[in-house]
C-alpha positions in Angstrom: 10.3 -14.4 -22.3 11.3 -13.4 -18.7 9.7 -14.8 -15.5 7.8 -12.4 -13.4 7.7 -12.5 -9.6 4.3 -11.7 -8.1 2.7 -11.7 -4.7 -0.7 -11.6 -3.2 -2.2 -10.0 0.0 -5.7 -11.4 0.5 -7.4 -12.4 3.7 -10.1 -14.6 2.4 -9.0 -18.1 1.7 -11.6 -18.8 -1.0 -10.4 -15.8 -2.9 -6.7 -16.8 -2.4 -7.2 -20.1 -3.6 -9.0 -18.9 -6.6 -6.3 -16.5 -7.4 -3.5 -19.0 -7.0 -5.3 -21.5 -9.3 -5.5 -18.9 -11.9 -1.7 -18.1 -11.5 -0.6 -21.7 -11.5 -2.0 -22.1 -15.0 0.1 -19.3 -16.4 3.8 -19.6 -17.5 6.6 -17.6 -16.6 4.8 -16.4 -13.3 6.8 -17.1 -10.1 5.0 -16.5 -6.8 7.1 -14.7 -4.2 4.8 -14.9 -1.2 1.2 -15.0 0.0 0.1 -12.8 2.7 -3.3 -12.9 4.8 -3.2 -9.1 5.5 -1.4 -5.9 5.2 1.1 -6.4 8.0 2.1 -9.9 6.7 2.8 -8.4 3.4 4.9 -5.4 4.9 6.9 -8.2 6.8 7.6 -10.2 3.8 8.7 -7.3 1.8 11.1 -6.4 4.6 12.6 -9.9 4.7 13.1 -10.6 1.2 16.4 -9.9 -0.4 16.2 -7.0 -2.9 16.8 -9.3 -6.0 14.0 -11.5 -4.9 11.2 -8.9 -4.3 8.1 -9.3 -6.3 7.7 -7.2 -9.6 3.9 -7.0 -8.8 1.8 -7.3 -5.7 -1.8 -7.9 -6.0 -3.6 -6.3 -3.2 -7.0 -6.9 -1.6 -8.4 -3.7 0.0 -10.5 -4.9 2.9 -8.3 -6.8 5.2 -8.2 -6.9 9.1 -5.2 -5.0 10.8 -4.1 -3.1 8.0 -6.1 -2.3 4.7 -4.8 -2.5 1.3 -4.6 1.2 0.6 -2.6 1.8 3.9 -0.3 -1.1 2.9 0.5 0.4 -0.6 1.0 3.9 1.1 3.5 2.7 3.4 5.2 0.2 1.1 5.5 2.2 -2.2 7.8 4.9 -0.9 10.4 2.1 0.1 9.9 -0.1 -2.8 9.3 2.2 -5.6 10.2 -0.4 -8.1 7.2 -2.7 -6.9 4.0 -2.3 -8.9 0.8 -2.7 -6.7 -2.4 -3.9 -8.5 -5.6 -3.8 -6.5 -8.0 -6.7 -6.5 -11.4 -5.8 -5.5 -15.2 -7.0 -5.8 -16.6 -3.5 -6.0 -15.8 -0.6 -8.3 -16.0 2.0 -5.5 -15.5 5.4 -6.6 -13.6 6.8 -3.5 -11.5 3.7 -3.2 -10.1 4.0 -6.7 -8.8 7.5 -6.2 -7.6 6.3 -2.7 -5.6 3.7 -4.2 -4.2 5.6 -7.0 -3.1 8.2 -4.8 -1.6 5.6 -2.3 0.7 4.4 -5.2 -1.3 1.7 -6.9 -0.5 1.1 -10.6 -3.7 -0.8 -11.5 -7.3 -1.7 -10.4 -8.8 -5.0 -11.3 -12.0 -6.8 -10.3 -11.5 -10.1 -8.7 -13.4 -12.2 -11.1 -11.0 -11.4 -14.1 -9.8 -14.5 -15.8 -6.1 -15.6 -15.7 -5.4 -14.3 -19.0 -6.2 -10.7 -17.8 -4.0 -11.1 -14.7 -1.2 -12.0 -17.1 -1.8 -9.1 -19.5 -1.9 -6.8 -16.5 1.4 -8.1 -15.1 3.2 -7.7 -18.5 1.4 -4.3 -19.0 2.6 -2.7 -15.8 6.2 -4.2 -15.9 7.0 -4.0 -19.5 5.2 -0.7 -20.6 4.5 1.2 -17.4 0.9 0.8 -17.9 -2.1 1.1 -15.5 -4.3 -1.9 -16.1 -8.0 -1.5 -15.0 -11.1 -3.4 -15.4 -13.3 -1.6 -18.2 -16.1 -0.9 -15.5 -13.5 0.7 -13.2 -11.8 2.5 -16.1 -15.1 4.0 -17.3 -16.1 5.1 -13.8 -12.6 6.7 -13.2 -12.8 8.6 -16.5 -16.3 10.1 -15.3 -14.9 11.0 -12.1 -12.0 12.5 -13.4 -14.0 14.6 -15.8 -16.0 16.1 -12.9 -13.1 16.3 -10.5 -12.0 19.7 -9.3 -9.6 18.8 -6.5 -5.9 18.9 -7.3 -4.8 15.4 -6.0 -1.0 16.3 -6.0 -1.7 19.0 -3.4 -4.1 16.9 -1.3 -3.0 15.7 2.0 -3.3 12.1 2.6 -4.6 10.4 5.9 -2.3 8.6 8.3 -3.0 5.0 8.5 -5.9 4.0 10.5 -4.0 1.7 12.8 -2.0 4.8 14.2 -4.0 6.2 17.3 -4.7 9.9 17.6 -2.1 10.2 20.2 0.5 8.5 18.2 -0.4 10.7 15.2 0.4 13.8 17.6 3.7 12.2 18.2 4.3 11.3 14.8 3.7 14.8 13.6 6.3 16.2 16.1 8.7 13.5 15.0 8.6 14.4 11.4 9.2 18.0 12.3 12.4 17.0 14.0 11.4 17.2 17.6 13.2 14.7 20.1 11.3 12.7 22.8 12.0 15.1 25.6 10.6 18.0 23.7 7.6 16.2 22.5 6.9 15.0 26.1 7.0 18.7 27.3 4.5 20.0 24.9 2.2 17.0 25.3 2.6 17.1 29.0 3.4 13.2 29.2 6.6 11.4 30.4 9.6 10.9 28.0 8.9 7.2 28.6 5.4 7.4 27.3 6.5 9.3 24.4 9.1 6.6 23.6 6.5 3.7 24.0 4.4 5.8 21.5 7.5 5.9 19.1 8.1 2.2 19.5 4.4 1.5 18.6 4.7 3.7 15.6 7.8 1.9 14.4 6.2 -1.4 14.7 2.9 -0.4 13.2 4.6 1.3 10.2 7.1 -1.5 9.9 10.1 0.9 9.9 13.2 0.9 11.9 14.4 4.5 11.8 13.1 7.9 12.1 14.6 8.6 8.7 12.2 6.1 7.2 9.2 7.6 9.2 10.1 10.9 7.8 10.5 9.7 4.2 7.1 7.8 4.3 5.4 10.8 5.9 6.7 13.4 3.2 6.0 11.0 0.4 2.4 10.7 1.4 2.1 14.3 2.6 0.5 13.3 5.9 1.0 16.7 7.5 1.0 19.1 4.7 -0.6 22.4 5.6 
């Protein structure tokens, strides 16, 4: 049996310790890293060599700075090989679909025992499954049977950490505009535009315009 690398993003220290205790009781599970929030998770993923990246990242939803859904939304286009499994206390209807649209492969309640975590890891890696706690699976099926929205065509929201002005700049960047042209249309200085761009790079944990365009298109941020 192969060893599976996993990671955890969770801001609550009690929940982190509980999760780690469960994981340490399992065989063939290697912990790649533990992050206290979404920003830390993205920094870890950016700094780890490709062959050391986790196979699965367990992701809390409500975290300070950057929430779990936005973290998945930013990380998944750059790390298609990683499976993100949400860990949550509540089987919230809206969050389930948001997480799935962001790129989550599974959705589990935090109280699940270690054996369920292990089964979820194997399921998603070996079989391309979508592990869900039974309560969440039932609710998801009920919602899907009533849904009339085509989620493949629906536009996703830009992450909450991006300000309204930064979103304006981001939209023009994705459309190929340079800083001088953006400054002209927004009636601000080129230096101010470049500052906004630097902030966007920092908040989205990217290093190039190409990465930003890729993430924006993957998430359909500005689809009309």
